[in-house]
C-alpha positions as CSV (number, residue, x, y, z in Angstrom):
1,M,139.8,157.5,90.0
2,L,140.6,156.8,86.2
3,S,142.7,154.9,84.8
4,I,143.0,155.4,81.5
5,L,145.1,152.1,79.6
6,L,146.9,152.6,76.7
7,P,147.8,149.3,74.1
8,S,151.4,150.9,71.9
9,K,153.4,148.7,69.4
10,S,155.5,151.8,69.5
11,E,153.7,154.4,68.1
12,L,156.0,157.2,66.9
13,N,153.6,160.0,68.7
14,I,152.8,158.0,71.9
15,D,154.6,161.7,73.8
16,S,152.7,163.6,71.9
17,F,149.3,162.2,73.0
18,I,149.8,161.4,76.8
19,A,151.0,164.8,76.6
20,E,147.8,165.6,75.6
21,I,145.9,163.4,77.8
22,E,147.5,164.5,80.6
23,R,146.4,167.8,79.3
24,I,142.7,167.4,79.5
25,L,142.4,164.4,82.9
26,P,145.1,165.4,84.8
27,V,143.8,163.2,87.7
28,S,143.3,160.5,86.0
29,E,146.6,157.3,86.4
30,I,148.1,156.3,83.0
31,V,149.2,152.8,81.8
32,I,151.1,151.9,78.4
33,Y,152.0,148.6,77.2
34,N,153.5,148.2,74.7
35,D,153.0,144.5,72.3
36,S,156.5,145.9,70.5
37,D,156.4,140.9,70.8
38,G,153.2,140.6,68.8
39,K,151.4,139.4,71.2
40,G,148.5,141.5,70.2
41,K,145.8,144.5,71.7
42,G,144.0,142.3,73.7
43,Q,146.3,140.8,76.0
44,A,148.5,144.2,76.0
45,L,145.0,145.8,77.2
46,Q,144.8,142.4,79.5
47,E,148.3,143.5,81.0
48,A,147.9,146.6,81.7
49,F,144.4,146.7,83.3
50,K,147.0,144.1,85.9
51,E,147.9,147.4,86.7
52,S,146.2,149.7,86.7
53,K,144.1,150.5,90.3
54,G,141.1,153.1,88.8
55,D,138.1,151.5,89.8
56,I,137.0,153.2,86.6
57,V,139.3,152.1,83.5
58,A,139.1,153.6,79.8
59,F,140.6,151.1,76.7
60,L,141.7,153.8,74.2
61,D,144.3,153.1,71.8
62,G,147.2,154.7,71.9
63,D,148.0,156.1,67.7
64,G,145.9,159.3,68.4
65,E,142.8,158.6,65.9
66,I,141.0,158.8,68.7
67,P,141.2,162.0,70.3
68,A,141.7,162.0,74.6
69,R,139.0,164.6,74.4
70,M,136.1,162.1,73.6
71,L,136.8,160.6,76.8
72,L,134.6,163.7,78.4
73,R,131.6,163.0,76.9
74,L,131.9,159.0,78.0
75,L,132.2,159.3,81.5
76,P,128.8,161.7,82.3
77,F,128.0,157.9,81.2
78,I,129.5,156.1,84.1
79,E,126.7,157.5,86.5
80,D,124.3,154.9,84.7
81,F,126.1,151.7,82.9
82,D,128.5,149.9,83.4
83,I,130.5,149.7,79.8
84,I,130.2,152.8,77.8
85,A,131.2,152.2,74.3
86,G,132.2,154.7,71.6
87,S,131.4,154.6,68.4
88,K,132.6,156.1,65.1
89,R,130.9,158.2,62.9
90,I,132.6,157.5,59.7
91,T,131.7,160.4,57.4
92,H,135.1,161.3,56.3
93,A,136.4,157.6,55.1
94,P,137.3,156.1,52.7
95,L,134.7,154.9,50.1
96,R,137.0,151.1,51.4
97,R,136.8,151.6,55.0
98,K,132.8,153.1,55.1
99,I,131.3,149.3,53.5
100,M,134.0,147.6,55.7
101,T,132.4,149.3,59.3
102,H,129.1,149.2,58.2
103,V,129.6,145.2,57.3
104,T,131.8,144.2,60.4
105,R,128.7,146.0,62.5
106,I,126.2,144.2,61.3
107,W,127.7,140.9,61.1
108,F,128.6,141.0,65.4
109,R,125.3,142.0,66.3
110,F,124.6,138.6,64.1
111,L,126.7,136.6,66.0
112,Y,127.3,138.1,69.5
113,G,123.4,139.7,69.9
114,V,125.3,142.9,71.1
115,Q,123.5,146.2,71.3
116,C,126.7,148.5,70.7
117,D,129.8,149.0,68.6
118,T,132.5,147.1,69.7
119,Q,135.3,148.4,67.5
120,T,136.1,151.5,68.0
121,G,138.5,151.7,70.1
122,I,137.5,153.9,73.1
123,K,135.6,152.6,75.7
124,L,135.0,153.2,79.5
125,F,134.2,150.4,82.3
126,R,133.3,150.0,85.7
127,R,136.5,147.8,86.9
128,S,134.2,145.5,88.4
129,A,133.0,144.4,85.3
130,L,135.7,143.7,83.7
131,E,136.9,141.8,87.2
132,A,133.8,139.7,86.3
133,L,135.1,138.3,83.4
134,D,136.9,135.4,86.0
135,G,141.0,135.0,84.4
136,G,139.7,138.3,82.1
137,W,139.1,137.6,77.8
138,E,141.1,135.2,76.2
139,S,141.4,137.0,72.3
140,N,144.3,138.9,72.0
141,G,144.1,139.4,68.8
142,F,141.0,142.0,66.3
143,I,138.4,140.8,68.4
144,F,138.3,141.4,72.4
145,D,136.7,143.6,72.3
146,A,133.4,141.9,70.9
147,E,134.3,139.0,73.4
148,I,134.6,141.6,76.9
149,I,130.6,143.4,75.8
150,A,129.4,139.9,74.6
151,R,130.3,138.3,78.0
152,L,129.4,141.4,79.9
153,Q,125.8,141.8,78.0
154,R,125.1,138.0,78.7
155,K,125.9,139.1,82.1
156,K,123.0,141.4,82.1
157,F,125.7,144.4,82.7
158,K,124.1,147.5,81.9
159,I,126.3,149.1,78.2
160,V,124.9,152.5,76.4
161,E,126.7,152.8,72.7
162,V,128.3,157.1,72.8
163,P,129.4,158.5,69.2
164,I,132.3,160.0,69.0
165,E,134.2,161.9,66.7
166,C,137.6,161.0,65.4
167,E,140.7,161.0,62.3
168,I,140.9,157.8,60.0
169,R,144.0,157.7,58.7
170,R,144.4,153.8,58.2
171,Q,142.8,151.1,55.6
172,L,141.5,147.5,55.9
173,A,144.2,145.6,54.7
174,F,141.8,142.2,53.0
175,R,144.7,140.0,55.4
176,T,143.4,141.9,58.3
177,I,140.3,141.5,57.4
178,W,140.4,137.5,56.7
179,V,141.8,137.5,60.9
180,I,139.2,138.9,61.5
181,F,135.9,136.5,60.3
182,C,137.9,133.7,61.8
183,E,138.8,135.1,65.0
184,S,135.0,136.4,65.2
185,I,134.1,132.8,64.0
186,W,136.2,130.7,66.3
187,L,135.0,133.7,68.9
188,K,131.8,132.7,68.6
189,C,132.2,128.4,69.1
190,R,134.1,129.1,72.5
191,L,131.2,131.9,73.6
192,L,128.2,128.9,72.6
193,F,130.1,126.5,75.2
194,R,131.2,128.6,77.5
195,Q,128.8,128.6,80.9
196,E,129.2,131.9,83.1
197,K,127.2,132.4,85.2
């Protein structure tokens, strides 16, 4: 069974987005966790994961910027890979967003050695891969995806990147960029001292 985990911050279009998912993938489990208390998307997805039951787990942003049909693009790869990371193409985004997306990808690959886009809000996992993260993931904010991918790559799980289409509606604030930078450095320090099998 496929469990689709949706983090939400009281998104206005969440009901129509859920209806779209149910139309495209009617046999799936949908678990919504509302981050109304501001603990972060990473924490919301971790709580949703605990409630899910599927042997395949999808992370999908609840704001609808990434169409639900993109899950159909990722699903065929689960036969051969443990993690499928969506990678957004940013041809129609504002210039500042394009620049930040490229810089962030380069920065995360340099810091963690990850070979895929960690920051696009759609990913597919074998449940066994997420369960291999003893105690779950520690990052709650913007870079929890980078932690998950970096740790699973270290554990030799098979990862592939698949291009997806999305509609970018929001700019990244400079404060958000600064927070991502600080969190990424802190995560790098934690990973350096983490001993995992």
